[in-house]
C-alpha positions in Angstrom: -3.5 -41.7 50.3 -0.3 -40.1 51.7 0.4 -43.2 53.9 -0.2 -45.5 51.0 2.3 -43.7 48.7 4.9 -43.5 51.4 4.6 -47.2 52.3 4.6 -48.2 48.7 7.7 -46.1 47.9 9.5 -47.5 51.0 8.5 -51.1 50.1 9.9 -50.6 46.6 13.1 -49.4 48.0 13.2 -52.4 50.4 12.6 -54.9 47.6 15.2 -53.2 45.4 17.9 -53.3 48.1 17.0 -56.8 49.3 17.4 -58.1 45.8 21.0 -56.7 45.8 21.7 -58.8 48.9 21.3 -56.2 51.6 19.7 -56.6 54.9 16.7 -54.5 56.2 18.9 -53.1 59.0 21.0 -51.5 56.4 18.2 -49.5 54.9 18.9 -46.4 56.9 22.1 -44.8 55.5 24.0 -41.9 57.0 23.2 -38.7 55.0 25.7 -36.0 54.2 24.0 -33.1 52.4 26.4 -30.6 50.9 24.8 -27.3 49.9 27.1 -24.7 48.1 26.1 -21.1 47.9 25.8 -19.5 44.4 27.6 -22.3 42.6 26.7 -22.2 38.9 25.8 -25.3 36.9 28.9 -24.9 34.7 31.3 -24.1 37.5 32.6 -27.7 37.6 34.9 -29.7 35.5 32.4 -32.5 34.9 29.8 -29.9 33.7 32.2 -28.2 31.3 34.4 -25.6 33.1 38.0 -25.4 31.8 39.1 -22.5 34.0 38.0 -23.9 37.4 39.7 -27.1 38.6 37.5 -29.6 40.5 39.0 -33.1 40.4 37.4 -34.2 43.7 33.9 -33.1 42.7 34.4 -34.7 39.3 35.3 -37.9 41.1 32.2 -37.7 43.2 30.2 -37.3 40.1 31.8 -40.4 38.5 31.1 -42.5 41.6 27.4 -41.7 41.7 24.4 -40.3 39.8 24.5 -36.9 38.2 21.4 -35.0 37.2 21.3 -33.0 34.0 18.0 -31.3 34.7 18.2 -30.3 38.4 16.7 -27.0 39.5 16.7 -24.8 42.6 13.2 -23.9 43.8 14.1 -20.2 43.6 16.8 -18.1 41.9 17.6 -16.6 45.3 19.0 -18.3 48.5 16.5 -18.1 51.4 13.5 -19.3 49.4 15.5 -22.1 47.9 16.9 -23.2 51.3 13.4 -23.1 52.8 12.2 -25.4 50.1 15.0 -27.9 50.6 14.3 -27.9 54.4 10.5 -28.5 54.2 9.7 -29.9 50.8 7.3 -27.0 50.2 7.4 -24.5 47.5 8.6 -21.0 48.5 5.2 -19.6 47.4 3.4 -21.9 49.8 5.8 -20.9 52.6 5.5 -17.2 51.7 9.3 -16.9 51.7 9.9 -15.5 48.2 13.0 -13.4 48.5 16.2 -13.5 50.4 15.7 -12.5 54.1 15.2 -9.6 54.7 15.0 -8.8 50.9 15.3 -5.6 48.9 12.0 -4.2 50.1 13.5 -4.0 53.6 15.6 -1.0 52.4 12.6 1.2 51.4 10.8 2.0 48.2 12.8 1.9 44.9 11.8 4.7 42.6 13.2 3.0 39.5 11.1 -0.2 40.1 7.7 -0.3 38.3 6.2 -2.8 40.7 6.2 -3.4 44.4 5.9 -6.7 46.2 3.9 -7.7 49.2 5.6 -8.5 52.5 6.8 -12.0 52.9 7.8 -14.1 55.9 11.2 -13.2 57.3 11.7 -16.6 58.9 11.1 -20.3 58.4 8.0 -20.9 60.5 8.8 -23.4 63.4 5.4 -24.9 62.7 6.9 -26.4 59.5 8.5 -29.8 59.7 12.1 -29.7 58.5 14.1 -32.7 57.2 16.2 -32.6 60.4 13.1 -32.8 62.6 11.6 -35.7 60.6 14.9 -37.7 60.6 15.5 -36.9 64.2 12.2 -38.4 65.1 13.3 -41.6 63.4 16.5 -41.9 65.4 19.0 -39.8 63.4 21.6 -37.6 65.1 21.5 -34.2 63.3 24.2 -31.6 62.6 24.3 -28.3 60.8 27.3 -26.2 59.8 27.5 -23.0 57.8 25.0 -20.7 56.2 21.4 -20.8 57.4 19.8 -17.5 56.4 16.2 -18.5 57.3 15.4 -16.2 60.2 16.7 -13.0 61.8 16.6 -14.1 65.5 17.8 -17.1 67.4 14.2 -18.4 67.7 14.6 -19.5 64.0 18.2 -20.8 64.0 19.0 -24.4 63.1 19.0 -25.6 66.7 15.4 -24.6 66.9 14.6 -26.4 63.7 15.6 -30.0 64.5 19.4 -29.9 64.5 21.2 -31.2 67.6 24.3 -29.1 66.7 24.6 -25.8 65.0 27.9 -24.4 64.0 27.8 -21.1 62.1 24.1 -21.0 61.2 22.4 -17.7 61.9 20.7 -14.8 60.1 23.6 -13.8 57.9 23.7 -14.5 54.1 27.4 -13.8 53.8 30.2 -14.4 56.3 30.2 -11.4 58.6 34.0 -11.4 59.0 34.8 -12.7 55.6 36.4 -16.1 54.8 39.4 -15.8 57.1 39.3 -15.9 60.9 38.3 -14.0 63.0 34.8 -14.8 61.6 32.6 -12.5 63.7 30.1 -15.3 63.9 28.5 -15.8 67.4 27.6 -19.4 66.4 31.1 -20.3 65.4 34.2 -19.7 67.6 37.2 -18.1 65.9 40.1 -20.3 64.8 43.7 -19.2 64.5 44.2 -16.0 62.6 44.0 -16.7 58.9 42.1 -20.0 59.2 39.9 -20.4 56.1 36.1 -20.7 56.7 35.6 -23.4 54.1 38.3 -25.5 55.8 36.9 -24.9 59.3 33.3 -25.9 58.4 34.7 -29.1 56.8 36.8 -29.8 59.9 33.7 -29.6 62.1 31.7 -31.8 59.9 34.4 -34.5 59.8 34.6 -34.3 63.5 30.9 -34.9 63.8 30.8 -37.8 61.3 33.8 -39.5 62.8 32.5 -39.6 66.3 31.2 -43.0 67.4 27.4 -43.2 67.2 24.8 -45.8 67.7 22.4 -44.1 65.4 22.8 -42.9 61.8 23.6 -39.3 61.2 22.2 -36.5 59.1 24.9 -33.9 58.5 23.9 -30.7 56.6 27.1 -28.9 55.5 26.0 -25.5 54.1 29.1 -23.7 52.8 29.1 -19.9 52.7 31.4 -20.3 49.7 31.3 -19.3 46.8 29.1 -16.3 47.8 30.6 -12.8 47.9 32.9 -11.5 49.2 35.5 -12.9 46.7 38.3 -14.1 49.0 40.5 -17.0 47.9 43.7 -18.2 49.5 46.5 -16.0 48.2 48.6 -18.9 46.8 45.6 -20.2 44.9 44.7 -16.7 43.6 48.2 -16.3 42.3 48.0 -19.7 40.5 44.8 -18.7 38.7 46.2 -15.3 37.8 49.0 -17.1 36.1 46.6 -19.5 34.4 44.6 -16.5 33.1 47.7 -14.9 31.7 48.2 -17.9 29.4 44.8 -17.3 27.7 45.9 -13.7 26.7 42.4 -12.4 26.3 42.2 -8.9 24.8 38.5 -8.0 25.0 36.4 -7.3 28.1 34.5 -10.4 29.3 31.1 -8.5 29.5 28.1 -7.5 27.4 25.7 -4.9 28.6 21.9 -5.1 28.5 20.3 -1.9 29.8 21.9 -1.1 33.1 23.1 -4.7 33.6 26.4 -6.3 32.7 26.4 -9.9 31.8 29.6 -12.0 32.1 30.3 -14.4 29.3 33.7 -15.8 30.4 34.9 -17.5 33.6 38.0 -15.5 34.5 38.0 -14.3 38.1 41.1 -15.7 40.0 39.6 -15.2 43.4 36.4 -17.1 42.5 38.5 -19.9 40.9 40.5 -20.1 44.1 37.3 -20.4 46.2 36.0 -23.2 43.9 39.3 -25.0 44.3 39.2 -24.7 48.1 35.6 -26.1 47.9 36.8 -29.0 45.8 39.7 -29.8 48.2 37.3 -30.0 51.1 35.0 -32.3 49.2 38.0 -34.5 48.8 38.6 -34.4 52.5 35.0 -35.3 53.3 35.1 -38.3 51.0 38.5 -39.4 52.5 37.1 -39.1 56.0 34.1 -41.3 55.1 36.4 -43.9 53.7 38.8 -43.8 56.6 36.0 -44.3 59.1 34.3 -47.1 57.2 31.3 -44.9 56.5 31.5 -44.5 52.7 29.5 -47.6 51.6 26.4 -46.7 53.6 26.4 -42.9 53.4 24.3 -41.1 50.9 26.1 -38.0 49.8 24.1 -35.2 48.2 25.9 -32.3 46.5 24.1 -29.3 45.0 23.7 -25.5 45.0 21.0 -23.2 46.3 20.7 -21.3 43.0 22.5 -20.5 39.8 25.8 -18.7 39.6 26.0 -14.9 40.0 26.8 -13.8 36.4 25.2 -10.3 36.2 25.5 -7.0 38.0 25.2 -3.3 37.6 29.0 -3.1 38.2 31.7 -5.0 36.3 34.2 -5.5 39.1 32.2 -8.0 41.2 30.7 -10.5 38.8 32.1 -13.9 39.9 31.3 -16.3 37.1 29.7 -17.0 33.8 26.9 -19.5 33.2 27.2 -19.7 29.5 25.8 -21.3 27.5 22.9 -20.9 29.9 21.2 -17.5 30.0 21.6 -15.0 32.8 22.2 -16.1 36.4 21.2 -15.7 40.1 18.0 -13.6 40.4 16.6 -14.7 37.1 14.2 -17.5 36.1 16.2 -18.2 32.9 18.2 -21.4 33.2 21.3 -19.7 34.4 19.5 -18.6 37.6 17.8 -21.9 38.5 19.7 -24.8 37.0 22.1 -26.3 39.5 24.6 -29.2 39.7 23.3 -32.2 41.6 25.1 -35.4 42.5 23.9 -38.4 44.6 26.4 -40.9 45.7 25.5 -44.0 47.8 27.8 -46.9 46.9 25.5 -49.5 48.5 22.6 -48.6 46.2 23.7 -46.2 43.4 25.8 -47.5 40.5 28.7 -45.3 39.5 28.6 -43.2 36.3 24.8 -43.0 36.3 23.1 -40.1 34.6 19.5 -39.0 35.1 17.8 -36.6 32.8 14.6 -36.6 35.0 13.8 -32.9 35.9 14.0 -32.5 39.7 13.6 -29.5 41.9 14.6 -28.4 45.4 11.3 -29.5 47.0 12.1 -33.1 46.0 14.9 -33.5 48.5 12.4 -33.7 51.5 10.5 -36.8 50.3 13.6 -38.4 48.8 15.7 -38.1 51.9 12.8 -39.2 54.2 12.2 -42.2 51.9 15.8 -43.0 52.3 15.8 -42.6 56.1 12.5 -44.6 56.5 10.9 -41.5 57.9 7.2 -40.6 57.4 6.8 -37.5 55.3 4.4 -34.7 56.3 4.9 -32.9 53.1 2.4 -32.8 50.3 5.3 -32.6 47.8 5.7 -36.4 48.1 2.6 -36.8 46.0 4.3 -35.0 43.1 8.0 -36.0 43.5 9.9 -39.0 42.0 10.8 -41.5 44.7 14.4 -42.5 45.3 13.5 -45.9 44.0 12.4 -44.6 40.7 15.6 -42.6 40.3 17.8 -45.5 41.3 16.0 -47.9 38.9 16.3 -45.3 36.1 12.6 -45.2 35.7 11.2 -42.2 33.8 8.4 -40.7 35.9 5.4 -39.2 34.0 6.0 -35.6 33.0 5.1 -33.3 35.8 5.1 -29.5 35.9 7.8 -27.6 37.8 7.0 -24.1 39.0 8.8 -21.0 40.1 7.5 -17.8 41.6 9.8 -14.8 42.2 7.7 -11.5 42.5 10.7 -9.3 43.2 13.5 -7.4 41.6 16.9 -9.1 42.2 18.7 -6.0 43.4 21.7 -5.0 41.3 21.6 -8.3 39.5 18.9 -7.1 37.0 16.3 -9.8 37.5 12.6 -8.8 37.2 9.4 -10.0 38.9 8.4 -13.2 37.2 6.9 -16.7 37.4 7.7 -19.8 35.3 6.6 -23.4 34.5 8.5 -26.2 33.0 6.6 -29.2 31.5 8.5 -31.7 29.4 11.0 -29.9 27.2 9.2 -26.5 27.4 9.5 -23.7 29.8 7.2 -20.6 29.9 8.2 -17.5 31.8 5.8 -14.7 32.7 7.2 -11.3 33.4 4.8 -9.2 35.6 5.9 -5.7 34.6 4.1 -5.9 31.3 2.5 -9.3 31.5 4.9 -10.5 28.9 5.4 -14.3 28.1 8.4 -16.1 26.7 8.4 -19.8 25.7 11.5 -21.9 25.2 12.3 -25.5 24.2 14.9 -26.2 26.8 16.1 -29.4 25.1 17.0 -27.8 21.8 17.6 -24.3 23.0 19.2 -24.5 26.5 20.5 -20.9 26.2 16.9 -19.7 25.7 17.6 -17.6 22.7 14.5 -18.3 20.6 11.2 -17.3 22.0 8.6 -19.6 20.4 5.4 -18.2 21.8 4.1 -17.1 18.3 5.4 -20.3 16.7 3.6 -22.6 19.2 0.4 -20.7 20.3 -1.4 -23.8 21.6 1.6 -24.8 23.8 1.9 -21.3 25.1 -1.8 -21.1 25.9 -1.7 -24.5 27.7 1.3 -23.6 29.8 -0.2 -20.1 30.6 -3.3 -21.8 31.9 -1.4 -24.3 34.0 0.8 -21.5 35.5 -2.1 -19.4 36.4 -4.0 -22.3 37.9 -1.0 -23.1 40.1 -0.6 -19.5 41.2 -4.3 -19.4 42.2 -3.8 -22.7 44.1 -0.8 -21.3 45.9 -2.7 -18.1 46.7 0.2 -16.0 45.7 0.2 -12.3 46.2 1.0 -10.7 42.8 3.3 -7.6 42.7 1.4 -4.3 42.3 2.1 -0.8 40.9 4.8 0.9 42.9 3.5 4.2 44.2 7.0 5.6 44.4 7.9 4.7 40.8 9.2 7.5 38.6 10.0 6.9 34.9 
């Protein structure tokens, strides 16, 4: 069955491209996958930001296909990244929190539930995108944040990447964003060199080198994750821009012990977003200058929603409004992400897809593109690249999330969720509470309609429970150290 689906999907792609006058030898494009850390859906000009300036990313969006319903597989980085790499859900991989996770630091007396141990590495037995493409003749390259294992046995060079620059156990840049980086996998540059620039430099060098085989370059920026460190001249520019708005009131609301940001106003974050954007422009220019642009599939996305909540007011980078909450939550602000695909040879410019897609879909889509045989079960449930390019509307399929943890100082609670069609049901484990939202008419998730639509609620409950049983998830349990 798996072979049939894969061959059928590949044959459809072949027919589609041959009709457009392209030769079979051109079916395998280069792939540049750009993953940004903690970039919120509304942090870009084309998605509605007026404070951040992103002309190059906006240009990328106009030249390809943008997705209005793209999701990370988790509201936290490590599980989301593992899902992208393998095509498997974080619950199936048993990587459900960032590595090593909050539980690593001992019991929390203020948390009602406790979570079971999870894997602190991406198991080498899993097949990664890099391994599958490498088997099919691709040269593979990784630069930036990895965060999928605490020892060198689990770093990118052990997971199918020929080259690893910067990828290790760390979730944040150890030395900050300016050299010296204190990163054993990345040599220091001149004092003051900016990490986002350096990772781009290395990626351009790899893509520009003469090769007989196509390449798969995975550029995983540390930006825009904490610490907030922008280039001084850019920070000053956004400080001046902020002055023009002359806001009087504080840009926060408080719910319990958590502050929620409702305005994009941090100059350092804006500066980091602008540096990201400049480097996207450099990447696109390098592809054009080297004659690689036409047959390179560029993927641009984020590993989870933007960080918009905290127990402190001085370190909240962005706002996801009108989406609710942010990183660490299963509300839209925590899992909805920007997604752009650009491939001039096959994707028409200014294309918009409203098909709901999720992080596990990258594996089968990229392997379909690269003519590689998928070993992931997710291909059975993912839209093919051919469907997306032909603007077909796949049959509604459920998307699932499972996050049985507290998201540290962010305020998120142990929960699971399902989206099917326009509706999303969230289950909160602390009190077995359910919330149902019509995402299409209520993207800010302000109106819980569980009592209005009891049949829909019951159906989605049943589907979510059925899926959790199939995944053999380990539910959170009463925390013995909990004190009210």
